[in-house]
C-alpha positions in Angstrom: 0.0 0.0 0.0 1.1 3.6 -0.6 1.1 4.5 3.1 3.3 1.6 3.9 5.9 2.6 1.3 5.8 6.2 2.6 6.3 5.0 6.2 9.2 2.8 5.2 10.8 5.7 3.4 10.4 8.0 6.4 12.0 5.4 8.7 15.0 5.1 6.3 15.5 8.8 6.2 15.4 9.1 9.9 17.9 6.3 10.3 20.3 8.0 7.9 20.1 11.3 9.8 20.9 9.5 13.1 24.0 8.0 11.6 25.2 11.4 10.3 24.6 13.1 13.7 26.3 10.3 15.6 29.3 9.8 13.5 29.0 6.2 12.2 28.7 4.9 15.8 29.0 1.2 15.1 32.0 1.6 12.8 33.7 3.6 15.5 33.5 0.6 18.0 30.4 1.8 19.9 28.2 -0.5 21.9 24.8 0.1 23.5 25.1 1.4 27.0 22.2 -0.9 28.0 24.8 -3.7 28.1 26.9 -1.8 30.7 26.7 -1.5 34.5 26.3 2.3 34.5 23.6 4.0 32.5 24.5 7.2 30.6 22.6 9.3 28.1 25.0 8.8 25.2 26.3 5.7 23.4 29.3 4.0 25.0 32.5 3.1 23.2 34.1 -0.2 23.9 36.0 0.1 27.2 39.4 -0.4 25.5 38.9 2.3 22.9 41.9 4.6 23.2 41.4 8.2 22.1 44.0 9.0 19.3 46.4 11.7 20.4 46.9 14.7 18.2 48.8 18.0 18.1 47.2 21.1 16.6 47.5 24.8 17.0 45.7 27.1 19.5 45.7 30.9 19.7 49.1 32.5 19.8 50.7 29.7 17.7 50.6 27.5 20.8 50.8 23.7 20.1 48.2 21.7 22.0 47.9 17.9 22.3 45.1 15.8 23.7 47.7 14.2 26.0 48.2 17.7 27.6 44.9 17.0 29.4 45.6 13.6 30.7 43.7 13.2 34.0 40.8 15.5 32.9 37.6 14.7 31.1 37.8 16.1 27.6 34.7 16.9 25.6 35.9 16.9 22.0 33.8 18.6 19.3 34.4 19.2 15.6 32.7 22.4 14.3 33.4 25.8 12.7 32.9 29.4 13.6 30.7 30.2 10.6 28.2 27.4 11.6 24.8 29.1 11.8 23.0 26.8 14.3 24.4 23.4 15.4 27.8 24.6 16.6 26.7 27.5 18.7 23.9 25.5 20.2 26.2 22.7 21.1 28.8 25.0 22.7 26.2 26.8 24.7 24.9 23.5 26.0 28.4 22.4 27.0 29.0 25.8 28.7 25.8 25.3 30.8 26.8 21.7 31.6 30.3 22.7 32.8 28.9 25.6 34.9 26.5 23.1 36.6 29.5 21.0 37.7 30.6 23.7 40.2 34.1 23.0 41.6 34.3 19.8 39.5 34.4 21.9 36.3 38.2 22.4 36.7 38.6 18.7 35.7 36.7 19.2 32.4 38.1 20.6 29.2 36.1 21.4 26.1 38.1 21.4 22.9 36.6 22.4 19.5 38.6 21.3 16.4 37.7 23.3 13.3 36.4 21.5 10.2 37.0 24.8 8.3 40.7 25.5 8.6 40.7 27.7 5.5 38.7 30.4 7.4 39.2 29.4 11.1 42.6 30.6 12.2 43.6 29.7 15.8 43.0 33.3 17.0 39.5 33.5 15.4 38.6 30.1 17.0 39.8 31.3 20.4 37.7 34.4 20.3 34.7 32.4 19.1 34.8 29.5 21.7 35.6 31.8 24.6 32.4 33.7 24.1 30.7 30.6 25.4 33.2 29.8 28.2 36.6 31.3 28.9 38.1 27.8 29.5 37.1 26.5 26.1 39.9 25.8 23.6 39.7 26.1 19.8 42.3 24.2 17.6 43.2 24.5 13.9 45.8 23.2 11.5 46.2 22.4 7.9 43.4 20.7 6.1 45.4 17.4 5.9 46.0 17.6 9.7 42.4 18.1 10.4 41.4 15.3 8.1 43.8 12.9 9.8 42.5 13.8 13.3 38.9 13.6 12.2 39.3 10.2 10.6 40.8 8.9 13.8 37.6 9.7 15.6 35.2 8.6 12.8 34.2 12.2 12.1 32.8 13.2 8.7 33.0 16.7 7.2 32.7 18.1 3.8 32.6 21.8 2.6 29.8 22.7 0.3 30.2 24.7 -2.9 30.6 28.4 -2.3 27.7 30.7 -3.1 27.9 33.9 -5.2 29.4 35.8 -2.3 32.1 33.2 -1.7 30.5 31.9 1.5 29.9 28.2 2.2 28.6 25.8 4.8 30.4 22.7 6.0 28.5 19.5 6.6 29.9 17.7 9.6 29.2 15.1 12.3 27.5 16.8 15.2 28.3 14.5 18.1 30.5 15.3 21.1 33.1 12.7 22.1 33.7 12.3 25.8 37.2 11.2 26.8 38.0 10.1 30.3 41.1 11.0 32.4 42.8 7.8 31.2 42.6 8.9 27.6 39.8 6.4 26.7 36.9 7.3 24.4 34.0 6.6 26.6 30.8 8.2 25.3 29.5 9.6 22.0 26.9 12.3 22.8 24.5 13.0 19.9 23.3 16.4 18.9 20.3 17.3 21.1 21.8 16.0 24.3 20.7 18.5 27.0 23.0 20.3 29.4 21.6 18.3 32.3 22.3 15.0 30.5 25.9 16.2 29.7 26.4 17.1 33.4 25.2 13.7 34.5 27.4 11.8 32.1 30.5 13.9 33.0 29.9 13.2 36.7 29.9 9.5 35.8 33.2 9.8 34.1 34.7 11.9 36.9 33.8 9.1 39.3 
């Protein structure tokens, strides 16, 4: 029947959007958290998934590596400063989540890696992310460097064709990767996770 075909098509489209937002979760070694002892709001990686280290550039030409934050919970996000909606929404949510942690916030570091290095210089990134929280760090590098780091985390991004004014959008995975103090990828938080859910999951990792 026609309505059955339409329903099947809608389910297929919804499934595709979930994969794009979550960053190919199954291919990245993710498992349902229902199979784990502690419930969180995101999707858990396999317990042995080590977060790939990287070295990129922060404001003032300062080199920054993931390993610099060993011992802290790192919330890793790939986005760009010209993003009209998803990126500012996500960063604002992370800022609220970090604020709700109180004194525990000093053990949490948010890092945004640009997917638009052509326009996002380290200084521009720094000014952008610190509008949300002064502790946030923005990192850039060459396009090849960014591609290598993104691939290590199963992150997709692709710049669209420029418009008549030369502006363009960048399609990208919208999830946030939570890395624990031992350098293990622990949780993939999908776009739409609330600040309260982030706060709860961060507390779980801090424990």
